[in-house]
DOBAFI-903863 format. One record per atom (N, C-alpha, C, O): x, y, z; residue in three letters. Coordinates in pm, whole numbers, plus 50000, padded with zeros to 5 digits. Example, Ala and Ser with C-alpha at 12.3 -4.5 7.8 and 13.67 -1.06 7.14 Angstrom:
BEGIN
513194943150780ALA;512304955050780ALA;513204967050780ALA;514244966850846ALA;512854977550708SER;513674989450714SER;512905000350787SER;513415011450804SER;
This chain:
BEGIN
843004961414620MET;843094975514585MET;841974983314652MET;840864978214667MET;842264995814693GLN;841225004314748GLN;840175007114640GLN;840405004614522GLN;839045012314684SER;837945014614591SER;838305025214488SER;838895035514521SER;837955022614363ALA;838125032514257ALA;837075043514274ALA;836035041014335ALA;837315055314221PRO;836315066014229PRO;834985061614170PRO;834915056214060PRO;833915064114246GLY;832575060614199GLY;832205046214218GLY;831135042014171GLY;833035038214284ALA;832735024114303ALA;831405022314376ALA;831125029414473ALA;830605012914329GLY;829325010214392GLY;828225019714352GLY;827135019314409GLY;828495028214252THR;827485037614205THR;827345036414054THR;828025028513989THR;826445044413999ALA;826245044613854ALA;827455050013779ALA;827535048713657ALA;828395056113850LEU;829575061713787LEU;830755052013782LEU;831795055413725LEU;830615040213839ALA;831695030413836ALA;832005026413693ALA;831105025213610ALA;833275024213664ALA;833645019913530ALA;833075006113502ALA;833094997513591ALA;832555003613381PRO;832124990013345PRO;833274980213363PRO;834444983913356PRO;832934967813386ALA;833954957713418ALA;835044956913312ALA;836224956113346ALA;834664957013185ALA;835664955813079ALA;836604967713079ALA;837804966113056ALA;836084979613105LEU;836924991513108LEU;837834991413230LEU;839014994813220LEU;837304987713345ALA;838114987213467ALA;839234977013455ALA;840294978613516ALA;839004966313376ALA;840004955713362ALA;841054958713256ALA;842044951413247ALA;840864969013176ASP;841884972313076ASP;843224974413146ASP;843254980913251ASP;844314969313094PRO;845594970013166PRO;846034984113202PRO;846504986413313PRO;845884993613110LEU;846315007213143LEU;845375013613245LEU;845835020013340LEU;844075011813227VAL;843115017413323VAL;843365011413461VAL;843385018713561VAL;843554998413467ALA;843784991813597ALA;845064996913662ALA;845084999313783ALA;846114998613584ALA;847395003213641ALA;847295017613690ALA;847795020813798ALA;846655026213612VAL;846505040213653VAL;845605041213776VAL;845905048713869VAL;844525033713777THR;843615034113891THR;844305029414018THR;844135035414124THR;845085018614008GLU;845795013614125GLU;846775024114178GLU;846875026114299GLU;847475030614089THR;848415041114131THR;847675053014191THR;848115058814290THR;846555056414130ALA;845785067914178ALA;845285065914320ALA;845415074814404ALA;844715054314347VAL;844115052314479VAL;845165048814585VAL;844955051414704VAL;846295042914544ARG;847325039014640ARG;848315050214668ARG;848725052114783ARG;848705057614564VAL;849765067614579VAL;849205081814590VAL;849595089414678VAL;848285085414501LEU;847835099314493LEU;846765102814597LEU;846855113014665LEU;845745094314608ARG;844595097714694ARG;844985100214840ARG;844495110014898ARG;845835092014902PRO;846125094415045PRO;846775107915073PRO;846705112815185PRO;847395114014973ARG;848105126614995ARG;847415138414926ARG;848015149114915ARG;846185136614880ALA;845525146814798ALA;845425160214870ALA;845635170714808ALA;845095160214999GLU;844955172915070GLU;846315179715086GLU;846425191815069GLU;847345172115119ASP;848685177915130ASP;849165183214995ASP;849765193914988ASP;848885175614890THR;849315179714757THR;848665192714716THR;849305201314656THR;847385194314748ALA;846675206514712ALA;847305218814777ALA;847265229714720ALA;847885217014896GLY;848495228214966GLY;849965229814939GLY;850435240714907GLY;850705218914951ALA;852165219614941ALA;852665218714798ALA;853795222714769ALA;851855213514708GLY;852255212414568GLY;852495198014526GLY;852795189414608GLY;852355195614398VAL;852535182214341VAL;853995178214352VAL;854865185314302VAL;854285166914418PRO;855685162414426PRO;856095155114298PRO;855265148914231PRO;857355155814267ARG;857865148914149ARG;857615133814158ARG;857445127114056ARG;857585128514280THR;857375114014296THR;855985109914245THR;855815098614199THR;855005118814252HIS;853685115614195HIS;853795113714044HIS;853195104413988HIS;854535122413979LEU;854695121313835LEU;855525109013798LEU;855275102613696LEU;856495105813882ASP;857265093513860ASP;856345081313865ASP;856475072013786ASP;855415081413961ALA;854485070213974ALA;853575069113852ALA;853265058113807ALA;853165080513798LEU;852325080313678LEU;853115075413557LEU;852575068413472LEU;854385079013550ALA;855215073913441ALA;855355058713453ALA;855285051613354ALA;855565053913576ALA;855785039513597ALA;854565031213560ALA;854705019913514ALA;853365036713578CYS;852165028913547CYS;851705030813403CYS;850715024713362CYS;852395039113326GLY;852075040613184GLY;851185052113149GLY;850785053413033GLY;850835060713246ALA;849875071413218ALA;850355081313113ALA;849545086913040ALA;851665083513105TYR;852175093113007TYR;852055088012864TYR;852125095812769TYR;851875075112848GLY;851695069512714GLY;850255068312672GLY;849945061012578GLY;849355075312741LEU;847925073712716LEU;847535075812571LEU;846785067812516LEU;848045086412507LEU;847615089312370LEU;848175079512268LEU;847665078512157LEU;849215072312305GLY;849745062212213GLY;849235048312242GLY;849675038612180GLY;848295047112335TYR;847825034012380TYR;846635029212296TYR;845725036912265TYR;846675016612262GLU;845555010312191GLU;845074998312272GLU;845854988912293GLU;843834998312318PRO;843324986812394PRO;843194974412306PRO;843104975412184PRO;843174963112369ASP;843024950412298ASP;841674950312226ASP;840644951512291ASP;841654948912094PRO;840384948912020PRO;839414938212070PRO;838194939912059PRO;839944927412124ALA;839054916712173ALA;838224921312291ALA;837184915312320ALA;838664931712361GLY;837914936512476GLY;836744945412442GLY;835944948712530GLY;836634949412315GLY;835524957712273GLY;835614972212316GLY;834624979512308GLY;836784976612361LEU;836954990512406LEU;837604998912296LEU;838314993712211LEU;837325011812301THR;837995021212212THR;839055028912290THR;839005029712413THR;840015034412217ALA;841045042612282ALA;840405054612350ALA;840875058912456ALA;839365060112292ARG;838695071712351ARG;838095068412487ARG;838145076612578ARG;837535056512501GLN;836985052612632GLN;838075051812738GLN;837885056112852GLN;839225046412700VAL;840335045412794VAL;840835059212833VAL;841085061912951VAL;840985067912736VAL;841445081612764VAL;840505088412863VAL;840965094512960VAL;839215087312841ARG;838245093912929ARG;838325088313071ARG;838295095913168ARG;838415075213082GLU;838435069213215GLU;839685073313292GLU;839615076013412GLU;840825073713226VAL;842055077813293VAL;841935092113343VAL;842305095013457VAL;841425101113259HIS;841255115013302HIS;840245115913418HIS;840475123313513HIS;839165108613411GLU;838175109113519GLU;838775104213650GLU;838585110513754GLU;839495093213646VAL;840055087613768VAL;841055097013832VAL;840995099613952VAL;841985102213751LEU;843005111113807LEU;842395124113858LEU;842795129013964LEU;841435129613785ALA;840785142013830ALA;839955139813955ALA;839755149114032ALA;839475127713974ALA;838675124714093ALA;839545123614218ALA;839185128914323ALA;840685116714208VAL;841455113814330VAL;842415125014368VAL;842665127114486VAL;842955132114268ASP;843955142414297ASP;844005152414181ASP;844845151214092ASP;843095162314182PRO;843035171714070PRO;844315179514047PRO;844625182913932PRO;845075182414151SER;846325189914132SER;847305181914047SER;847885187213952SER;847485169114081THR;848385160714003THR;847815158413863THR;848565158413765THR;846505156513853TRP;845895155013720TRP;846215167013633TRP;846555165413516TRP;846095179113687PHE;846265191013604PHE;847715192913561PHE;847975197613450PHE;848655189413647VAL;850055189913606VAL;850305179313498VAL;850945182213396VAL;849805167313520TRP;850015156513423TRP;849375159613288TRP;849965156713184TRP;848195165613288THR;847485167613162THR;848135178313075THR;847845179012955THR;849015186613132GLN;849745196313049GLN;850675189312950GLN;851115195312852GLN;850965176712974HIS;851815168612888HIS;851105164912758HIS;851745162612655HIS;849795164312764VAL;849005158812652VAL;849135167012524VAL;849315161012418VAL;849065180612526PRO;849135188012399PRO;850415185612320PRO;850375184812198PRO;851545184612389ALA;852805182212317ALA;852785168712247ALA;853185167512132ALA;852305158412317VAL;852245145112257VAL;851275145012139VAL;851595139612032VAL;850115151012158ARG;849135151412049ARG;849715158511926ARG;849525154011813ARG;850405169711949ALA;850975177111837ALA;852035169011764ALA;852105169211641ALA;852855161911838LEU;853885153711774LEU;853285142211694LEU;853805138711588LEU;852215136511744LEU;851595125211675LEU;851065129211537LEU;851015120911446LEU;850665141911521VAL;850085146311394VAL;851005155611317VAL;850625160511211VAL;852205158211368ALA;853115167611301ALA;853415162911160ALA;853715151211135ALA;853325172511067ASP;853645169010928ASP;854785178110882ASP;855515183710964ASP;854925179510752GLY;856015187610699GLY;857305179710689GLY;857355168110729GLY;858345186110635PRO;859605178910609PRO;860295174010735PRO;861075164410729PRO;860045180410851ASP;860735176410973ASP;859845168211067ASP;860255165111179ASP;858625164711023GLY;857695157811111GLY;858245144711166GLY;858165142211286GLY;858795136411079ASP;859305123411124ASP;860505125211216ASP;860655118011314ASP;861345134811184ALA;862555136811264ALA;862215141911404ALA;862795137311502ALA;861285151211413VAL;860945156611545VAL;860215146211628VAL;860375145811750VAL;859425137711563ARG;858775126611636ARG;859825117011692ARG;859755113011808ARG;860765113311608ALA;861795104011652ALA;862635109811765ALA;863105102511852ALA;862815122811763ARG;863665129311864ARG;862985130012000ARG;863635128012103ARG;861665132712003TRP;861015135812129TRP;859955125812174TRP;859775123712294TRP;859245119712079LEU;858045112212116LEU;858315100112206LEU;857595098512305LEU;859305091512179PRO;859485079812267PRO;859675083612414PRO;859095077212502PRO;860495093812440ALA;860745097712580ALA;859515103912644ALA;859315102712764ALA;858695110812563LEU;857475116712618LEU;856425106012647LEU;855745106812749LEU;856295096312561LEU;855305085712582LEU;855665076712700LEU;854775070912763LEU;856935075512729SER;857345067412844SER;857295075212975SER;857325069413083SER;857215088512965GLY;857285096713084GLY;858705099313130GLY;858915105513235GLY;859685094713053GLU;861085097713087GLU;861305112613083GLU;862025118213166GLU;860685119212985ARG;860685133812978ARG;859225138412981ARG;858345131612927ARG;858995149813043ARG;857625154413065ARG;857465168713015ARG;858375177013027ARG;856315171412961ALA;856075184312898ALA;855015192212974ALA;854175186613045ALA;855095205312958THR;854005214112998THR;853655222612876THR;854265221112770THR;852675231312891ALA;852175238412773ALA;851745252612809ALA;851365255612922ALA;851825261212709GLY;851315274812723GLY;850895279912587GLY;851735282612502GLY;849585281412566TYR;849115286212436TYR;847685291612437TYR;847285297712338TYR;846905289512544ALA;845505293912544ALA;845395308912522ALA;844385313812473ALA;846435316312560PHE;846435330812543PHE;846375335212397PHE;846135347012368PHE;846585326112305LEU;846525329512163LEU;845135333912120LEU;844965339612012LEU;844115331512203ARG;842765336212173ARG;842595351012204ARG;841645357212156ARG;843485356812281HIS;843365370712318HIS;843555379712196HIS;844265376012103HIS;842925391512195PRO;843095400612081PRO;844555403912052PRO;844955405311936PRO;845365405312159ARG;846785408212141ARG;847605397912221ARG;847995400612334ARG;847865386312163PRO;848595375812236PRO;849935380912286PRO;850635388012215PRO;850295377212410PRO;851505382712471PRO;852805375812433PRO;853865379712483PRO;852775365712347VAL;853985358912302VAL;854005359412149VAL;853045355512083VAL;855115364312094THR;855225366011950THR;856435358311897THR;857355354911971THR;856405355911766ALA;857485348611699ALA;858005357011583ALA;857235362011501ALA;859315358511577GLU;859975366011470GLU;860865356511392GLU;861645348811449GLU;860745357011259ARG;861545348311175ARG;863015352411178ARG;863345364111163ARG;863895342411199VAL;865345344511194VAL;865925333211109VAL;865245323211086VAL;867145334511063PRO;867725323810980PRO;867675310211050PRO;868205308611160PRO;867055300610986GLY;867015287011036GLY;865965284311141GLY;865895273311195GLY;865145294411172GLY;864135292011274GLY;863385304511314GLY;863115313211231GLY;863055305411444TRP;862235316311496TRP;862785320911630TRP;863405313211703TRP;862535333611661ARG;862865339011792ARG;861555342511862ARG;860745350311810ARG;861345336711980LEU;860125338712056LEU;860375348512170LEU;861415348112235LEU;859405357312193GLY;859525366812302GLY;858175370012361GLY;857155369412293GLY;858165373512489GLY;856925377212557GLY;856755369412686GLY;857705363412736GLY;855545369712738ARG;855275363212866ARG;854055354012856ARG;852985358212813ARG;854235341612896VAL;853115332212911VAL;852475335113046VAL;853125333313149VAL;851205339413050PRO;850615343513178PRO;850485332013278PRO;850675334013398PRO;850165320013228TRP;849955308613316TRP;850655296513256TRP;850355292413144TRP;851605291013331MET;852225278613288MET;852245269113408MET;852895271813508MET;851525258213395THR;851365248513504THR;852485238213500THR;852965234513393THR;852895233813618GLY;853955223813626GLY;855345229613609GLY;856285222313579GLY;855465242913627TRP;856775249113610TRP;857755243613715TRP;857435242813834TRP;858915239813670GLY;859895233613757GLY;859835218513759GLY;860755212013808GLY;858755212913706LEU;858605198413698LEU;858745193213556LEU;858925181213534LEU;858645202213459ALA;858625198213317ALA;860015199113256ALA;860835207413294ALA;860255190413159ASP;861495190413083ASP;861365198312954ASP;862345203612902ASP;860125198912902LEU;859865205812775LEU;858675215012791LEU;857775212512872LEU;858675225712714VAL;857505234512706VAL;856975234112563VAL;857715236512467VAL;855705231212550TYR;855015232312422TYR;854345245912422TYR;853365248112494TYR;854875255212343VAL;854455269112355VAL;853935274212220VAL;854415270312114VAL;852945283012228GLY;852405289412110GLY;852845303912102GLY;853115310212205GLY;852915309211981ALA;853315323111961ALA;852645328311834ALA;852265320511747ALA;852495341411825LEU;851865347811711LEU;852925353311617LEU;853835360511660LEU;852815350011488THR;853765355111390THR;853275368411333THR;852105371811350THR;854135375911265PRO;853705388611205PRO;852595387211102PRO;851875396811075PRO;852445375411043SER;851405373110942SER;850115367711004SER;849275362210932SER;849945369111136ASP;848755364711209ASP;848555349611199ASP;847425344811190ASP;849645342511201GLU;849615328011216GLU;849985324611360GLU;850645332411429GLU;849545312811403VAL;850025307711531VAL;851055296911503VAL;850875288511415VAL;852115297411580LEU;853225288111565LEU;853395280711697LEU;853365286811803LEU;853575267611690PHE;853745259311809PHE;855105252411802PHE;855475246511701PHE;855825253411913ALA;857195248011913ALA;857515241612048ALA;856845244212148ALA;858545233412048LEU;859045227112169LEU;860295234512216LEU;861205237012137LEU;860325237812344VAL;861465244712404VAL;862005235812516VAL;861235231212600VAL;863295233512516ASP;863945224712612ASP;864255232412741ASP;865105241312742ASP;863555229012849CYS;863755235912977CYS;865145233613034CYS;865645241813111CYS;865775222512998ALA;867065219013056ALA;868215226912995ALA;869315227013050ALA;867975233612884ASP;869035241112815ASP;869075255312871ASP;868135262912849ASP;870135259112941PRO;870185272513000PRO;870205283712897PRO;869985295312932PRO;870455280312771ARG;870475290612667ARG;869075294012617ARG;868925303412538ARG;868075286812661GLU;866745288512603GLU;866075301712642GLU;865225306612568GLU;866435307512756GLY;865855320412790GLY;864475319812851GLY;863705329312839GLY;864135308612918LEU;862865307412989LEU;863075311413135LEU;863975306313201LEU;862255320613184THR;862425325513320THR;861065327613385THR;860225334713331THR;860845321613502ALA;859625324213578ALA;859735337913642ALA;860805341813690ALA;858635345213642VAL;858615358613701VAL;857625358913815VAL;856575352513809VAL;857965366213920GLY;857125366714038GLY;856125378114033GLY;855925384513930GLY;855505380414148GLY;854595391514160GLY;853135388014151GLY;852285396114188GLY;852815376214102ALA;851405372414089ALA;850855368014224ALA;851565362214306ALA;849565370814245ALA;848905366314368ALA;848775351214366ALA;848615345414259ALA;848835344814482PRO;848685330114484PRO;847295325914439PRO;846315333114459PRO;847215314214380LEU;845925309014334LEU;845135303814453LEU;845685297014539LEU;843845307014459TRP;843025301814569TRP;842405288414532TRP;841805281714617TRP;842525284414407ALA;842115271014364ALA;843245265114282ALA;843885272014203ALA;843505252214302MET;844575245214231MET;845935251714255MET;846775252514166MET;846125256414379GLY;847365263114412GLY;848565253914421GLY;849695258614430GLY;848345240814419GLY;849455231414427GLY;849975226914293GLY;850715217114285GLY;849615234014186THR;849945229414051THR;851205235613994THR;851465234313874THR;851985242514077HIS;853245248614031HIS;852995257413909HIS;853725256613809HIS;851985265813918THR;851645274613806THR;852365288013822THR;852345294113929THR;853015292513714ALA;853815304713718ALA;853625312513588ALA;853185307013487ALA;853965325313593SER;854125333113471SER;855555331313422SER;856505332113501SER;855715328813294VAL;857035325613240VAL;857355334913124VAL;856575336213029VAL;858515341413132GLU;858965350113024GLU;859845342312926GLU;860655333912964GLU;859645345412799LEU;860505340212694LEU;861345351912644LEU;860845361212582LEU;862625351312673ARG;863515362412642ARG;864425358712525ARG;865525353512543ARG;863915361512406GLY;864685358312287GLY;864955343612269GLY;866065339812231GLY;863955335212296VAL;864125320712284VAL;864265317012136VAL;863395320112056VAL;865335310612103ARG;865605306611965ARG;865085292411943ARG;865475283112013ARG;864215290811844VAL;863625277911812VAL;863985274311668VAL;863525280911576VAL;864795264011646PRO;865085259911509PRO;863845254011442PRO;862925249411509PRO;863835254311312ASP;862685249111238ASP;862365234711275ASP;861205230611271ASP;863385227011313ALA;863165212911345ALA;862345211011471ALA;861855200011495ALA;862175221511553ARG;861365220211674ARG;860025227411662ARG;859305228911761ARG;859685231911543VAL;858355237411518VAL;857435225811481VAL;857685218711384VAL;856365223911559VAL;855505212311538VAL;854115216011488VAL;853265207311475VAL;853885228611460GLY;852595232611407GLY;852575247311370GLY;853245255511433GLY;851795250511267ARG;851685264411222ARG;850415265411139ARG;850185257311050ARG;849585275511169MET;848345277211094MET;847805291411114MET;848245298411205MET;846855295811030PRO;846235308911052PRO;845555309411189PRO;844905299811231PRO;845715320711257ARG;845185321611393ARG;843675319911395ARG;843135313711487ARG;842965325211295ALA;841515323911292ALA;841105309211286ALA;840125305211349ALA;841845301111211ASP;841525286811202ASP;841775279911336ASP;841005271411378ASP;842875283811402TRP;843175277611531TRP;842125281211635TRP;841695272611712TRP;841705293711639ILE;840685297911737ILE;839385290311713ILE;838735285911808ILE;839015288811587ARG;837795281411555ARG;837895266911604ARG;836965261611664ARG;839025260511578ALA;839215246611622ALA;839255245711774ALA;838705236311831ALA;839885255311838TYR;839985255211985TYR;838595256512047TYR;838265249412142TYR;837785265511993ASP;836435267312047ASP;835585254812027ASP;834825251012116ASP;835715248511911LEU;834935236511886LEU;835375225111978LEU;834535217812031LEU;836665223511997GLU;837195212912084GLU;836695214712227GLU;836375205012294GLU;836645227112273ASN;836295229712411ASN;834805232312432ASN;834385236512540ASN;834005229712330ALA;832555230012349ALA;832065217512421ALA;830995217712482ALA;832825206812415ASP;832385194112472ASP;832615193512623ASP;833565199312675ASP;831735186412691ALA;831935183712834ALA;833235176212854ALA;833575167212777ALA;833975179912960GLN;835305174512983GLN;835265162713081GLN;834555163213182GLN;836025152013053PRO;836065140713147PRO;836465144813288PRO;835975138913385PRO;837345154713302ALA;837795158713436ALA;836645163513522ALA;836655161613644ALA;835645169813461VAL;834485174513539VAL;833685162613589VAL;833175162813701VAL;833575152213508PHE;832885140213555PHE;833715133213663PHE;833165126713752PHE;835045134413656GLY;835865129613765GLY;835605137313893GLY;835505131414001GLY;835475150313880GLN;835125158713995GLN;833805154214057GLN;833675153714179GLN;832845151113973LEU;831535146714023LEU;831625132914087LEU;830885130014181LEU;832485124214037ARG;832705111414104ARG;833235113714246ARG;832845106814339ARG;834125123614261ALA;834685126514392ALA;833625132014487ALA;833605128314604ALA;832755140714438THR;831715146214527THR;830705135514564THR;830225135214677THR;830365126814469ALA;829455115914503ALA;830065106914610ALA;829375102614703ALA;831355104014598ASP;832035095714699ASP;832035102714835ASP;831845096214938ASP;832235115814836PHE;832225123214963PHE;830865122015031PHE;830785119715152PHE;829805123414954LEU;828455122315012LEU;828175108115058LEU;827535106015161LEU;828665098214983LEU;828475084315024LEU;829165081415157LEU;828715072715232LEU;830235088515185GLY;830945086415310GLY;830525096015420GLY;831235097515520GLY;829375102515403SER;828915112515500SER;827485109315545SER;826535115315496SER;827325099715638PRO;825975096615687PRO;825325109115745PRO;825995117015812PRO;824035111215721PRO;823065102515653PRO;822805106815508PRO;821655106715464PRO;823855110515434PHE;823665116015300PHE;824035106015191PHE;824265109915076PHE;824105093115226GLU;824505083115127GLU;823545082815008GLU;823985081714893GLU;822265083615034GLU;821295083114924GLU;821445095114831GLU;821265093814710GLU;821785106614887LEU;822045118214803LEU;823245115714711LEU;823225119714594LEU;824275109114763GLY;825425105714680GLY;825065096314567GLY;825535098014455GLY;824215086514595LEU;823785077214490LEU;822955084414385LEU;823085081614266LEU;822095093414427ARG;821275101014332ARG;822145110114245ARG;821915111414125ARG;823145116314308LEU;824075124614230LEU;824805116214127LEU;824965120514012LEU;825235104414165ALA;825935095614071ALA;825035091813955ALA;825485091613840ALA;823775088713982ARG;822855085113873ARG;822635096813778ARG;822635095113656ARG;822455108713834ARG;822245120513749ARG;823485123313667ARG;823395126513548ARG;824645122213728THR;825895124613655THR;826105114313546THR;826545117713436THR;825795101813573ALA;825975091213474ALA;825115093613351ALA;825555091413238ALA;823895098313372ARG;823025101313257ARG;823585113013175ARG;823605112613052ARG;824045123213245LEU;824615134913177LEU;825885131113102LEU;826095135412988LEU;826725123213164ARG;827965118713101ARG;827685110412977ARG;828335112412874ARG;826755101312986ALA;826425092812871ALA;825925101212754ALA;826275098712638ALA;825125111112783GLU;824605119812677GLU;825715128012614GLU;825775129412492GLU;826615133312698ALA;827705141612646ALA;828665133412561ALA;829065137912453ALA;829045121612608TYR;829995113412533TYR;829365108112404TYR;830045107112302TYR;828085104812408ALA;827405099912288ALA;827345110812182ALA;827495108112063ALA;827125123112225LEU;827055134212131LEU;828415136212064LEU;828495138311943LEU;829475135612144ARG;830795137512087ARG;831165126111993ARG;831765128311889ARG;830805113812030ASP;831145102311948ASP;830305101411821ASP;830755096311719ASP;829075106411829GLY;828135104411718GLY;828135115211613GLY;827615113211504GLY;828715126811644LEU;828695138011551LEU;830105141911509LEU;831055140511586LEU;830215146811388ALA;831505151711341ALA;831845164911410ALA;830935172011453ALA;833125168211421PRO;833515181111480PRO;832815192711408PRO;832755193011285PRO;832295201911485GLY;831585213211428GLY;830085211311420GLY;829355220911399GLY;829625199011437GLU;828185196411435GLU;827645196211579GLU;828325191911672GLU;826415200911594GLY;825745200311723GLY;826415208711831GLY;826395205111948GLY;827015219811791THR;827775227811887THR;826895233111999THR;827325233312114THR;825685237311968ALA;824805242612072ALA;824495231912177ALA;824495234712297ALA;824255219712131GLY;823985208912226GLY;825205205412308GLY;825085202412427GLY;826375205612248ARG;827615202812319ARG;827835213112430ARG;828145209712544ARG;827665225912393LEU;827865236512492LEU;826865235212607LEU;827215237312723LEU;825615231812574ALA;824595230412678ALA;824955219212774ALA;824755220412895ALA;825495208212722LEU;825865197112809LEU;827095200212892LEU;827185196113008LEU;828055207412834ARG;829215211112915ARG;828795220713026ARG;829225219313140ARG;827945230412993ALA;827465239713096ALA;826675232313204ALA;826785235513322ALA;825885222413163ALA;825105214813261ALA;826025206913355ALA;825755205913475ALA;827105201413300SER;828045193913386SER;828755203213483SER;828975199513598SER;829115215113439LEU;829765224813528LEU;828805229413637LEU;829185230513754LEU;827585232113598ASP;826565236313695ASP;826365225613802ASP;826305228613921ASP;826245213113759LEU;826055202213853LEU;827275200613944LEU;827125198014063LEU;828475202113888ALA;829695200613968ALA;829775211314076ALA;830145208314189ALA;829425223614042VAL;829475234514141VAL;828445232214250VAL;828735233914368VAL;827225228214212ARG;826175226114312ARG;826495214014399ARG;826245214214520ARG;827035203514340ALA;827375191514418ALA;828465194614519ALA;828405189914633ALA;829475202414477ALA;830545206014570ALA;830015215014681ALA;830445213814796ALA;829085223914647ALA;828475232314750ALA;827715223814851ALA;827705226914970ALA;827075213114803ALA;826385204114894ALA;827375197314989ALA;827055195115106ALA;828565194014939CYS;829575188015027CYS;829985197815137CYS;830175193715252CYS;830105210615103VAL;830435220715203VAL;829325221515307VAL;829595222215427VAL;828075221515261ALA;826945222215353ALA;826915210115447ALA;826625211415566ALA;827225198515393VAL;827255186315473VAL;828365187015579VAL;828165182815693VAL;829535192215540ALA;830675192615631ALA;830535203415737ALA;831055202015848ALA;829835214215705GLY;829685225015801GLY;830945233415813GLY;831705234715718GLY;831155239115933GLY;832235248615953GLY;833615243215923GLY;834505251015887GLY;833815230215936ARG;835135224515909ARG;835575226815765ARG;836775227215736ARG;834615228415675ALA;834935229415533ALA;835725241915498ALA;836385242315394ALA;835665252315581VAL;836365264715547VAL;837845264015583VAL;838595273115551VAL;838265253415649GLN;839675251915684GLN;840435245415568GLN;839985235515510GLN;841585251115535PHE;842435244715436PHE;842825230815486PHE;843165229015603PHE;842765221215397GLY;843055207515434GLY;841825198915448GLY;841915186815467GLY;840625205315440HIS;839385197415446HIS;838925194215303HIS;838925202915215HIS;838525181815283THR;838175177315148THR;837005185115088THR;837045188314970THR;835985188215166ALA;834815195215112ALA;835215208915058ALA;834775212814950ALA;836045216215132GLY;836475229215084GLY;837295228114958GLY;837145236114865GLY;838165218114953ARG;838965216014832ARG;838075212814713ARG;838285218314604ARG;837105204014731LEU;836195200614621LEU;835465212914570LEU;835245214314450LEU;835075221814660SER;834375233814618SER;835285242914536SER;834865248114433SER;836505244714580ARG;837445253214505ARG;837735247114368ARG;837815254214268ARG;837885233914365GLU;838195227514238GLU;837025228114141GLU;837225229414020GLU;835805227314191ALA;834645228714104ALA;834625242614041ALA;834295244013923ALA;834975252814120GLN;835035266314065GLN;836125267513959GLN;835965274513860GLN;837235260613981PHE;838315260813883PHE;837835255713747PHE;838205261213644PHE;837025245213748HIS;836565239613621HIS;835725249513541HIS;835565248013420HIS;835185259713608LEU;834425269913536LEU;835305278013440LEU;834815283213340LEU;836575278913471ILE;837455287313388ILE;838465279313308ILE;839115284813219ILE;838625266513336GLN;839585258413263GLN;839115256013120GLN;838015251013099GLN;839955259713021ALA;839605258312879ALA;838295265412847ALA;837455260312773ALA;838145277212904GLN;836905284812883GLN;836975292712752GLN;838035297512712GLN;835835293812686THR;835705301912566THR;834525311412583THR;833725309812676THR;834405321212496THR;833305330712507THR;831945323912495THR;831065326812576THR;831725314912399PRO;830425308012394PRO;830145299912520PRO;829005299412567PRO;831175293512575LEU;830985285712697LEU;830675294712816LEU;829835291412900LEU;831355306112824ARG;831095315512933ARG;829635319812932ARG;828985320413037ARG;829125322812815THR;827725327112803THR;826765316012844THR;825835318312922THR;827005304112792GLU;826125292812823GLU;826155289412972GLU;825115286513032GLU;827335289813031THR;827475286013171THR;826835296113265THR;826135292213359THR;827055308913241THR;826465318913330THR;824955318713323THR;824285320413425THR;824395316613206HIS;822945315613196HIS;822425303113266HIS;821325303113323HIS;823215292413261ARG;822805280113330ARG;822875282013482ARG;821995277313554ARG;823905288913531LEU;824075290713674LEU;823045300313733LEU;822645298913848LEU;822615310113653LEU;821675320213702LEU;820455321113610LEU;820305330813537LEU;819615311013612PRO;818455311213523PRO;817295319313581PRO;817155320313703PRO;816485324913494ASP;815185330713531ASP;815285341113641ASP;814485341213734ASP;816285350013630LEU;816365360713727LEU;815325371513693LEU;815205375713578LEU;814595375913794ASP;813635386713776ASP;814335400113801ASP;815275401113879ASP;813835410313730ASP;814385423813753ASP;813935428913890ASP;814295440113928ASP;
C-alpha cells in the first residue's frame, strides 16, 4: 500500500489504530483511489465512483462501527482517524462524504413513537452506503432562518431555500432542518428520488473558489411534504443553537488531516523536509491536547480552552498551507497545483462549522498584538 498521510512523522497513526480493519480499509481506498485524482477532483468535481469506493470499504458505516475491544481502541479514535485520512488525501470527497454523517447520527438517537420505524426504514441502507445522504441545517443559527415548517394533517410542509447544500446530485436523501412557528427546529428526511418532493437546485450563485468540486448548490424546498414518520428530531431553537455551538467549539479532525497533508507536502519538497517534520511534531502536540480535552471533559465544560485549541489548529493550518505556497513559488497560483489547493482548503476550514465565539477566537489568533 502507498504511504498513509503523515507516515514517518509524529502524525502517523499508532500501529494498533492503523491495523483496525475499518481504518485499514478506508486508508487503502484513500491512498489508492482518491489521492491520485485529488487535483482533478478539486476542479472537475467528486465523481460518484469515489463514493462507491467509500461504500465498498465500509466508510459509510463509520458511526455504527465498534472496534474489537481486544485492540484497546475506542470508536471515537476510529472516527477521528477516518476523518483525518480522508480530509488529508482528498478534501473534496471528504466533504461530500461527511454530509452523510448528520442523518446517520440523527437516526441512531431518534426517539418518539416512530423512532424504531424510521430507523428500520432508512438506517441499514445508509450504514452500508447503498443510499447516501446530504444535509442542510446550519442556517438555523441565523436570526431569520430561510427554511420554515408549517403543520399540516399527518406531517409538515417545508418551504424556503437552503443556501448551501453539498453533494447535490450525488445524494439520495436530504437531512434538512426547518423553523416551526413556535420557534422550534425540526429535522426531517426528504427523498431526493421522489419527483413529488419539490426539491430544486437554483442557479445564479458565484462559483466557490475553495472546495469548488463538492457539488454545492442552493436548493429550494417548494412545498415539500414530510410525514411525521420522517421527522427525526424536534427541539427549541435556543437549545439547538446552544448544542451546536458547544459541539463546534472543539478542534475538528479534518483540520488535523489538512495539517497531515501540508506536512507531507513539505516532506516531499527538498530542502524543506525538516520543516515538515517540525510541523508534524507541533501538530501532534496540538492534536493530543485537543482530543484529550474533548475526551476528558463533559460537554459544556472547558469551552474557552476548546475554542482556543480549535483556533490554534486553524491558525497553524493556514500558516502551514501558506508555507507550502512559498515553497512551490509561482507554480502554486495555477489551478491543479497541490500547494494552491492546500491553501484554499485551509481557508475553507476557517468558515466550516463556524460560530460567533469561534470567529472571535480565530480572528484574534490570526491577528495578535496589532498596534494602532
